[in-house]
C-alpha positions as CSV (number, residue, x, y, z in Angstrom):
1,M,0.3,0.3,0.0
2,A,1.5,3.3,-1.1
3,M,-0.1,5.1,2.2
4,V,2.0,2.5,3.9
5,K,5.3,3.8,2.3
6,R,4.3,7.2,2.3
7,L,3.9,7.4,5.9
8,Q,6.8,5.0,7.2
9,E,9.3,7.5,5.1
10,L,7.4,10.6,7.0
11,L,8.5,9.0,10.6
12,N,12.1,7.1,9.3
13,A,12.6,10.7,8.7
14,S,12.0,12.0,11.6
15,G,13.3,10.2,13.7
16,V,10.2,8.8,15.1
17,A,10.5,4.8,16.8
18,Y,7.5,2.5,15.6
19,E,6.7,-0.7,15.2
20,V,4.1,-2.5,12.9
21,T,1.7,-5.3,14.0
22,P,0.6,-7.3,11.7
23,H,-2.4,-8.7,12.3
24,R,-5.3,-11.3,10.7
25,E,-7.9,-9.5,8.3
26,A,-10.3,-7.6,10.4
27,Y,-12.7,-4.8,9.8
28,T,-13.6,-2.6,12.4
29,S,-11.0,-0.7,14.6
30,Q,-12.2,-2.9,17.8
31,E,-11.4,-5.6,15.6
32,I,-8.2,-4.7,14.5
33,A,-7.4,-3.4,18.2
34,A,-7.7,-7.0,19.5
35,A,-6.3,-8.7,16.4
36,C,-3.3,-6.5,17.9
37,H,-3.6,-7.3,21.3
38,V,-3.9,-3.8,21.7
39,S,-6.6,-1.8,24.3
40,G,-9.6,-0.4,22.6
41,K,-8.8,2.8,24.3
42,A,-5.1,3.1,22.8
43,M,-6.3,2.1,19.3
44,A,-6.6,5.2,17.3
45,K,-9.8,5.0,14.9
46,V,-10.3,7.8,12.1
47,V,-13.9,9.1,11.9
48,M,-14.0,11.7,8.7
49,V,-16.2,14.9,10.1
50,K,-17.7,17.2,8.2
51,R,-17.9,20.7,9.1
52,G,-20.0,22.9,7.3
53,E,-18.5,22.5,3.6
54,G,-15.5,21.1,4.6
55,L,-14.3,17.8,6.2
56,M,-11.7,17.6,9.0
57,M,-10.7,14.1,10.4
58,A,-11.7,13.4,14.5
59,V,-9.4,10.4,15.5
60,L,-10.4,9.1,18.9
61,P,-10.3,5.3,20.6
62,A,-11.6,2.5,19.1
63,A,-14.1,1.5,22.2
64,C,-15.6,5.5,21.5
65,K,-17.7,7.0,19.0
66,V,-17.7,10.6,17.9
67,G,-19.9,12.5,19.9
68,V,-21.5,14.5,17.3
69,D,-23.2,17.1,20.0
70,R,-19.8,17.5,21.7
71,L,-18.0,18.8,18.3
72,E,-21.4,21.2,17.6
73,K,-20.5,22.5,21.2
74,I,-16.6,22.7,20.5
75,F,-16.8,24.1,16.7
76,G,-20.5,26.4,18.2
77,T,-22.5,25.4,15.1
78,S,-24.8,23.0,14.1
79,G,-25.3,21.0,11.4
80,I,-22.1,18.7,12.3
81,T,-22.1,15.2,10.3
82,I,-20.4,12.0,10.1
83,A,-19.2,11.9,6.4
84,R,-19.8,8.8,4.0
85,E,-17.1,7.0,2.6
86,H,-18.1,8.4,-0.9
87,E,-17.9,11.7,0.7
88,F,-13.8,11.4,1.4
89,A,-12.7,8.7,-0.6
90,G,-11.3,11.0,-3.1
91,L,-9.4,12.5,-0.5
92,F,-7.1,9.8,0.2
93,P,-6.0,8.0,-3.1
94,D,-3.4,6.1,-1.6
95,C,-5.3,4.0,1.1
96,D,-7.5,1.3,0.9
97,T,-11.2,2.2,1.4
98,G,-11.8,3.3,5.5
99,A,-8.2,2.4,6.5
100,M,-6.9,5.9,6.3
101,P,-4.1,6.8,8.6
102,A,-4.5,9.4,11.2
103,F,-1.9,11.6,9.9
104,G,-4.8,13.9,8.2
105,N,-2.0,16.4,7.8
106,L,-0.3,14.4,5.0
107,Y,-3.9,15.3,3.0
108,G,-4.4,18.7,3.9
109,L,-6.8,18.1,6.9
110,E,-7.5,19.7,9.9
111,V,-7.0,16.7,12.7
112,Y,-8.7,17.0,16.1
113,V,-8.0,13.9,18.6
114,D,-10.0,13.2,21.7
115,E,-8.5,13.7,24.7
116,E,-8.8,10.3,26.2
117,L,-6.7,9.6,22.9
118,A,-4.1,12.5,23.9
119,K,-4.1,10.4,27.9
120,C,-2.1,7.1,26.2
121,P,1.7,7.2,26.3
122,Q,1.1,4.9,23.1
123,I,-1.3,4.6,20.6
124,T,-1.9,2.5,17.5
125,F,-3.6,3.3,14.2
126,Q,-4.3,2.0,11.1
127,A,-1.9,2.3,7.9
128,G,-0.2,-1.0,8.5
129,N,-1.1,-1.3,12.1
130,H,1.6,1.5,13.4
131,H,2.4,1.2,17.3
132,M,4.1,4.8,18.4
133,S,4.5,6.8,21.6
134,Y,1.8,9.4,21.3
135,A,4.1,12.2,21.6
136,D,5.8,11.5,18.7
137,F,2.1,11.4,16.9
138,S,0.9,14.6,18.1
139,R,4.6,16.4,17.6
140,L,4.0,15.4,13.7
141,V,0.3,15.9,13.5
142,Q,-0.2,18.3,15.7
143,P,-3.3,18.1,16.4
144,K,-6.3,20.2,18.2
145,V,-6.7,18.1,21.1
146,A,-10.3,18.3,22.7
147,E,-13.1,16.3,24.0
148,F,-15.5,14.9,22.2
149,C,-15.3,10.8,22.6
150,S,-18.6,9.3,23.1
151,H,-19.1,6.0,25.5
152,A,-22.2,4.7,24.1
């Protein structure tokens, strides 16, 4: 996958220590976390969110759901919705559908991370299932941290 190579080039050039965790085929973030033997709290999942006419990337623990009402409070606007795959598939031409990494900055996207994930010393994310420190992730992506996770 081209994205994995692109991501590893960024991590290597930035001097980031990371591990790649192979796993059996899985589809949901929770299934991937289980296959990698990683807590659902430390497995970062990406949810694309529509904000007006634009899109942004919400990154949160696999065990959580996006609290749209919380994002509306954060942004001070209504009408925030979860984007459908056909609305963002073209933004990630080098990724398998639904397997885009939490590095929205590589695609010119604003990235928001839930504060629960930001408290994890180590995180794992799709795109080859990379495991790395949250501090390194934050340094490279420079996400905005906010509380928008819902434990439904």
